[in-house]
N, C-alpha and C positions, 0 to 999 in steps of 0.2 A: 699220339706221339709227346711226349714231354717238349715244352721247353726251354732252351739250353738258357742258363741262369752267365751274365757274363761274372767270372768273378774281378774283384777289384782293382787288381794290376792290368784286367786286361782293359778295363772300361778305365782307366786310366790311357795306356799308353792307345785306344785309343781319342781320346780329347786330344792328345799331344799332338794327331796325325790327324783329325780332321780343325785342327789352329794351323797347323805349318798348310794345309791344304784350304782354306780359307781367305787367307791372306795374303797378302801382298805379299811381291818382295823387300828390302827396306834399303832402296840404294840410300846413297851420297847427301847433298843435302837434297834439297826442295824444297828447303828449308834449312837453316843453320841451325834451328833449336829440335831437339827431338819432337812430334808429335806421334800419337800413337802407333802402335808397331806397321800395322796395315802400311799406312802412307809413310812409316819409319826413311830419314834418310840419311841412315846407314850409320855403319860404322862412324866412330869421330872421322875428321878432315885430317890427314898426315900434315900437322905444324913443324914450322923451318925447328929449327934447334934451338932453345930454349935461347943462349947465350945470344943469341945475332938479338934483338931488344926481350927486355922482359917488363916495361913499365914505356908510359905517354910518353917522355920524354927522351927516353933512350929511343926507342920505337920515331920519335917525329925527327932526331938526329940519325939515326942511318938514313933515313926516307930522302930530309934531305941531302944527304952525300950521297946518294943514288943507288942507294940496297935497296931493291924493290920488294925484297920480302918482308924491309921496317916498311913499307908501307903497306903492304897485305895486313900487317900483326896490325897498325895504327890501325885503319878499314877497322878491323874486329875489335881493338878499342873503342870506336867512338861507334859503332854496329852495337855491341853487348852495352853498351854503358853502366857498365859496372866503378871504374877507375877516375871516366868523367861522363859527362854532360852528353844523352843519345844524342848524335847526331847522323842519321840515316844518309841524309846527304852529303853530309860532308867522308861519309864510310864509303859512299857510293862512289866517290870522286877518286879515295885514295888506292879504291878497288881496279878504277880502271886503269889507271897509271903504273900498278903491278903488274895490269894483264897484259896489257900492252909491254909490259919488259917481263913477259912469258912465267910468270905465276899461276900456277894453273889454279891454282886455288881461290885465289882473289877473280879469275871467271869464272865458275862454275856460281862464288856467293854472289857477287855481280850479276849474272843469272837469273839469280835466284829473288832479290831483290827486284829486276824488273818485271818477274814472272806474279809477286804480291801487290807489285805499283807501293817498296813502299820508298824514301828519298829519290826518286826515278821515277820517271809514269808504266805507267801498266803496260806491258808489251812482250808476249809474245815469242816475238819473230827476232827482235834479243835480244830475250832471251836463250830461243836457239842457235843463235849464232854466238852465244858464248858460250855455252854447251858446247857447239862444236869445236871451236876454239880453245877449250881445255881440251877437249878429245883431239887435240893435231898435235896435243902437248901433251897427251900418253895417257892423261884418265879422262876414259869415255864412262863412267857407270853413272854421274848425270842426265847428259843426250841421251844413253839407255834406256832410263827412267822414262824421259819426256819420249820414246815410241815406245815403248812398253803400256801404259796408263795414257796416251793419248793428249797430254800435255801439251796445250800449243801449236802439235802436229796431231795429223792421222796416226791411231795406235796400229802398233807395229809389228807385234812380236815377235815375227821373224830376224827382222833388224835388230830388234831390244835384245834377241841371243846375241847374234853377230858380234856385238857392242860387249855387250857382259862377256862373254869368250875372248874375245881380245884384249877387257880391261883386267879378270882375270890373268891370263896369259903372261899379261908384264905386270900388271900388280898384286894380285891375289885380290884374300884380304875379302871383303861387300861383296865387291865382282861376281868369286867366285859363288858365296854364297848366297848372289841375286841371283843369279845363275841356274844352280840348284835347287832351287824356288819354282822352274819355270821349269826342270826336266820332272820335279813332284806334280805340278799342275796340272802336264801337257800345254804349256803353254805355249807358243813360238819352235814348239820343237814336239819332237814324239814325245810321250811321258815316258821314264825311263826312270825308278825309285833309284835302281842300281848305281846310276853317271850321278845324280843329285845326291847320295850316298856319301857320293867319293868327294863330288865338289863343298858342300861344307864338312866335311872331313880335312879337308885342302885347305877351307876357308877358318876353321876352327885351329888349325896351328900356325897361321899366318893370324893370328889375333882379334876374332870374329867372334864375337859372344853368339850373336844368330847364329854362324854354324856351329860354333856347337850344339847348341839347344836343337838348333834342326835333324844334327846328328846324332841325336839325343834318342829324338819323338820317333827318327827310324828303326834304331838301337829295341828303342821300346815298343814300337809295334810288331816289328820284324815284320813289314811287308815292304815286299823286293829288297831285301836285306837282314842279315840274321839277326833272330831275335835274342838279345841279351841284358838282360836286366842289369847286373852290372856294369859292364862297357855304358848303359848311361847311367844309371845315377855319375859316376864319375863323370860325361858328358856336360849333363845336368849341375851336376858341382862345378865345374869349369867355369861353366855360363853363366851362372851366380857367382863367382867369386871376380867377375869379369863386369859385374850389375846389372846383369838380368833379371829383373824382377820375377815376370813367368818364369822363368827357369827354376830361384829360386824355390817357386811357389810350385813347381811339377817335382821337383825334389823332393820337398815338406813334405808329400805326397802318397811319393814312393814310399819314403821311411813310415807313418802313417797309417796306409794300406798293408806294405809288411811287402 
């Protein structure tokens, strides 16, 4: 019996699918700056409108005036250290004030700082409390990630899937992508590539570069989803345009291999 030889395009499709199945989902923070894709904090945290404040002095003025979004943005300035000297302790204090004022992003970023021990004591219990606070404010992606990966709490993929579902329904984007990865991997839910594809497309439509890339991988492989190389190329292109480097590479490979 002759051994079957994969066409280059078939190999590429399997490579894309294997990448999806091998890597964990990319949640919101669990790091304010993007680490490698498998532990990606996900799509950028939604920022308040830029006219709220766009400089250290303007954000300081807004924060002093009681605008909690201004305190949050000022915290980002001090944590990033681009415009001013980095001061993690000051950033943490500003995040705490903004979190107390119901700015969910501040709760998530302060939780990350406690998880890392950056500017505050390392404290997983505090991290979970802050992620839970953000979830109470309607954004559960970070809390879901903690349960999925066992960060500061016993791993509970089923609970993670419930939280991703809640966040996907309310906010779309990265939570839908993360839930789609769980369906593709069969973690916390029954494996279901059709459901995964629906979630990836929803995430893609709402601006998730990884949602676009993962949807492309399903169209490319045809596993539990209609095989459609043209649609795969289109979605890889969308993800690439959003800045997803691996999608750019996969698209380039498709063109090179034909």
